[in-house]
C-alpha positions as CSV (number, residue, x, y, z in Angstrom):
1,X,-45.9,-4.7,-21.2
2,X,-45.2,-5.7,-17.6
3,X,-41.6,-6.9,-18.1
4,X,-39.2,-5.5,-15.5
5,X,-36.5,-5.3,-18.1
6,X,-36.2,-3.1,-21.1
7,X,-37.8,-4.5,-24.2
8,X,-38.0,-3.4,-27.8
9,X,-41.1,-3.4,-29.9
10,X,-41.0,-2.8,-33.7
11,X,-42.7,0.4,-34.8
12,X,-45.9,0.1,-36.8
13,X,-44.5,2.2,-39.6
14,X,-42.9,-1.0,-40.9
15,X,-46.3,-2.4,-41.7
16,X,-48.6,0.6,-42.3
17,X,-48.3,4.1,-43.7
18,X,-51.1,5.1,-41.4
19,X,-48.6,5.4,-38.5
20,X,-46.4,8.1,-39.9
21,X,-46.5,10.0,-36.6
22,X,-43.3,8.2,-35.6
23,X,-41.5,10.3,-38.3
24,X,-42.2,13.4,-36.2
25,X,-40.6,12.0,-33.1
26,X,-37.0,12.1,-32.2
27,X,-35.0,9.6,-30.2
28,X,-34.0,11.4,-27.0
29,X,-35.8,13.1,-25.1
30,X,-38.8,11.4,-26.6
31,X,-39.5,9.5,-23.4
32,X,-42.9,9.0,-22.0
33,X,-44.1,7.9,-18.6
34,X,-45.3,4.3,-18.3
35,X,-46.7,2.0,-15.6
36,X,-45.0,1.0,-12.4
37,X,-42.2,3.5,-12.9
38,X,-41.3,2.3,-16.4
39,X,-41.0,4.4,-19.5
40,X,-41.5,4.2,-23.2
41,X,-38.9,5.7,-25.5
42,X,-38.8,6.0,-29.3
43,X,-35.6,4.6,-30.8
44,X,-35.5,5.8,-34.4
45,X,-32.1,4.2,-35.1
46,X,-33.6,0.8,-34.3
47,X,-37.0,1.8,-35.6
48,X,-38.6,0.6,-32.4
49,X,-40.1,1.5,-29.1
50,X,-38.2,0.7,-25.9
51,X,-40.1,-0.1,-22.7
52,X,-38.6,-0.6,-19.3
53,X,-36.7,1.2,-16.5
54,X,-36.2,5.0,-16.7
55,X,-33.7,6.0,-19.3
56,X,-31.1,7.8,-17.2
57,X,-27.5,7.1,-16.3
58,X,-28.4,6.1,-12.7
59,X,-30.9,3.4,-13.6
60,X,-29.6,1.7,-16.6
61,X,-28.1,-1.8,-16.4
62,X,-24.5,-1.6,-17.7
63,X,-25.1,-4.7,-19.7
64,X,-27.5,-2.7,-21.9
65,X,-25.1,0.1,-22.7
66,X,-22.9,0.4,-25.7
67,X,-20.3,3.2,-25.8
68,X,-17.9,4.5,-28.3
69,X,-14.8,6.7,-28.1
70,X,-12.4,8.4,-30.5
71,X,-10.0,6.6,-32.8
72,X,-8.0,5.2,-30.0
73,X,-10.8,2.7,-30.0
74,X,-10.4,1.4,-26.4
75,X,-14.1,0.8,-25.9
76,X,-15.4,1.4,-29.4
77,X,-18.9,0.0,-29.5
78,X,-18.0,-2.8,-27.1
79,X,-20.3,-4.0,-24.4
80,X,-19.5,-2.3,-21.1
81,X,-20.0,-5.4,-19.1
82,X,-17.4,-7.2,-21.2
83,X,-15.0,-4.2,-20.9
84,X,-15.4,-4.3,-17.1
85,X,-14.6,-8.0,-17.1
86,X,-11.5,-7.4,-19.3
87,X,-10.4,-4.6,-17.1
88,X,-10.7,-6.9,-14.0
89,X,-8.6,-9.5,-15.8
90,X,-5.9,-6.9,-16.6
91,X,-5.9,-5.7,-13.0
92,X,-5.6,-9.2,-11.7
93,X,-2.6,-9.8,-14.0
94,X,-0.6,-6.9,-12.6
95,X,2.2,-8.3,-10.5
96,X,2.0,-7.0,-6.9
97,X,5.0,-7.4,-4.6
98,X,3.6,-7.7,-1.0
99,X,5.3,-5.6,1.7
100,X,8.1,-7.2,3.6
101,X,6.6,-8.5,6.9
102,X,8.4,-7.5,10.1
103,X,8.9,-9.5,13.3
104,X,9.9,-8.3,16.7
105,X,12.0,-10.7,18.8
106,X,14.5,-10.9,21.6
107,X,18.2,-11.4,20.7
108,X,19.5,-11.2,24.3
109,X,17.5,-12.0,27.5
110,X,20.5,-11.7,29.8
111,X,19.4,-9.8,33.0
112,X,20.2,-6.1,32.6
113,X,21.5,-6.7,29.1
114,X,18.1,-7.3,27.3
115,X,18.0,-6.5,23.6
116,X,15.2,-6.9,21.1
117,X,15.0,-6.0,17.4
118,X,12.4,-5.4,14.7
119,X,13.5,-7.0,11.5
120,X,12.3,-8.7,8.3
121,X,13.4,-12.1,9.6
122,X,15.0,-14.2,12.4
123,X,18.6,-15.0,12.9
124,X,20.1,-11.8,14.3
125,X,22.4,-12.4,17.3
126,X,23.9,-10.1,19.9
127,X,26.9,-10.2,22.2
128,X,28.6,-7.6,24.5
129,X,32.1,-7.2,25.7
130,X,32.6,-4.3,28.1
131,X,31.3,-1.1,26.5
132,X,30.8,-2.6,23.0
133,X,27.7,-4.5,21.8
134,X,27.9,-6.3,18.5
135,X,25.1,-7.5,16.3
136,X,25.4,-10.2,13.6
137,X,22.8,-9.8,10.9
138,X,22.3,-12.6,8.3
139,X,22.5,-11.7,4.6
140,X,19.1,-10.6,3.3
141,X,17.7,-9.6,6.7
142,X,16.6,-6.0,7.0
143,X,16.8,-4.5,10.5
144,X,14.6,-1.5,11.2
145,X,15.2,-0.9,14.9
146,X,17.1,-2.0,18.0
147,X,16.0,-1.5,21.6
148,X,18.5,-2.3,24.4
149,X,19.0,-2.1,28.1
150,X,22.6,-1.6,29.2
151,X,23.6,-1.7,32.8
152,X,26.1,0.3,34.8
153,X,28.9,-2.2,34.2
154,X,28.7,-1.7,30.4
155,X,29.3,2.0,30.3
156,X,31.5,4.8,31.2
157,X,30.0,7.6,29.3
158,X,30.3,6.0,25.8
159,X,28.7,2.8,24.5
160,X,29.6,1.5,21.0
161,X,27.1,-0.5,18.9
162,X,28.5,-2.5,16.0
163,X,26.0,-3.6,13.3
164,X,28.3,-4.6,10.4
165,X,26.9,-4.3,6.9
166,X,23.3,-4.6,8.1
167,X,22.7,-7.9,6.3
168,X,23.5,-6.3,2.9
169,X,26.2,-8.9,1.9
170,X,28.8,-6.2,1.8
171,X,26.8,-3.6,-0.1
172,X,26.6,-1.1,2.9
173,X,28.9,0.5,5.5
174,X,32.1,0.1,3.5
175,X,32.9,3.8,3.3
176,X,31.3,7.2,3.5
177,X,29.4,6.7,0.2
178,X,27.3,3.9,1.5
179,X,27.3,4.4,5.3
180,X,23.9,4.0,7.0
181,X,23.6,6.3,9.9
182,X,20.8,5.3,12.4
183,X,19.0,7.7,14.7
184,X,19.6,7.1,18.4
185,X,18.0,8.0,21.7
186,X,18.6,7.2,25.3
187,X,16.7,7.2,28.6
188,X,18.3,7.1,32.1
189,X,16.6,4.2,33.8
190,X,16.6,5.6,37.3
191,X,14.6,8.7,36.3
192,X,13.1,7.8,33.0
193,X,14.3,11.1,31.6
194,X,15.9,11.4,28.1
195,X,19.7,11.8,28.2
196,X,21.3,14.5,26.1
197,X,23.5,12.1,24.1
198,X,25.5,12.7,21.0
199,X,26.4,10.1,18.4
200,X,29.4,9.7,16.3
201,X,31.0,7.3,13.8
202,X,34.6,6.4,14.9
203,X,37.2,7.6,12.4
204,X,37.6,5.2,9.5
205,X,35.0,2.7,10.9
206,X,31.6,2.6,9.0
207,X,30.0,-0.4,10.6
208,X,29.3,1.1,14.0
209,X,28.0,4.0,16.1
210,X,29.2,5.5,19.3
211,X,26.6,6.7,21.9
212,X,28.3,9.5,23.9
213,X,27.5,11.6,26.9
214,X,25.8,8.8,28.8
215,X,25.7,9.0,32.6
216,X,28.6,7.1,34.1
217,X,27.9,4.0,36.2
218,X,24.2,4.1,35.4
219,X,21.7,1.9,33.6
220,X,20.3,3.2,30.3
221,X,17.7,2.2,27.7
222,X,18.9,2.8,24.1
223,X,16.9,3.0,20.9
224,X,18.3,2.9,17.3
225,X,16.1,3.4,14.3
226,X,17.5,2.6,10.8
């Protein structure tokens, strides 16, 4: 009995009445030490001896275990290895929507008017006239942030950023019920110190944000988070 796997051997009580001692043994914990770390166990249900690795939950090969549950019958007397394979198949069949990838790219490289965005795709454009910067966002593109440098010629103390419906094909920024209000921050370029700005939506306009309390005739760095 040198097999490394568990083997079953028919009990002798099948062939002779002289081996009735098996009748006095129970199944578990009738386990006896064997050679090379193996054990022998009496299995009365199968009327046999089992010889092999130790009979504990940490040593058994899953392929050798049968389990049963209540009337829900999920595993009832099925081979665990088969159940694990079935479970893997079910998990593999679950539809998984991958996260939307984001890209960071420049939409304006004009000196002292540099702008870049983080968005779900390309195609966003930017233009500025005086103290108003306008973004055009293609339908279906999600924009998550805007970083921009505005020079002293662009601002008095207020700079307006227009971002339309944010690529929603008209679903956003129509009125107060669907207005998306971004968080905004500003640094004064000459000192690198945060400016105490306030932000406001112009009356009746839901597609833009005013950055107020900027330092007149100064360069600033603005950040918008949607």
